[in-house]
N, C-alpha and C positions, 0 to 999 in steps of 0.2 A: 729719833735716834739721837742720843746724847753723847757728845764728846768724839763723834766720829763723823766722817763725810762719806757720801756715796761715791763709788768708783764709776758707775755708769748706770743708765737707764736703758731698758730694752722694750721695744714695741714688737710684739711677736717674738720672732727670733733674731731680730736685727737691733744692734746698738743704735741709740739716738745719736746722730752726728752733732757735734758742737756742744756736747753736754758740759755743764759746769755745776759743781755742787753748790754754788752760791745763787744760782738761778732757781726760782721757786715755781715757775709756771712755763710749760711748754705746749706747743701744738704740734700734732703729728698728722700728716695726710695719709689716707689709705686709698688704694686704687679704686676707680669707679666700678661699681658693680659688687663691691665687697658685701657679703651677706652676713658676716659675723664681726663682732668687735674684737680687735687684737687685745691680747693680755699685755698689761704694762707691768714690768717688773723692775726692781732696782737691786744693784749689788753694792754692798757695803765694802769699804776699804778694809775694815776690821772683820775678820771671819767670825768673830765671836759676837758681833753686833746684830741687832734685829732691825729690819727695815719695814716701815709701814707706809702704805701708799693710800 
């Protein structure tokens, strides 16, 4: 993403607490017994921007 910043990251349907667009690496815990991997998505501040994870 060029010239823009991410507004938030989501793991599944929950926003990642403590998100900062200047931090490049995060860890997220999932509940024990989870059978599928949650989808990680990012939302850009600029609605015309494209975000790639």
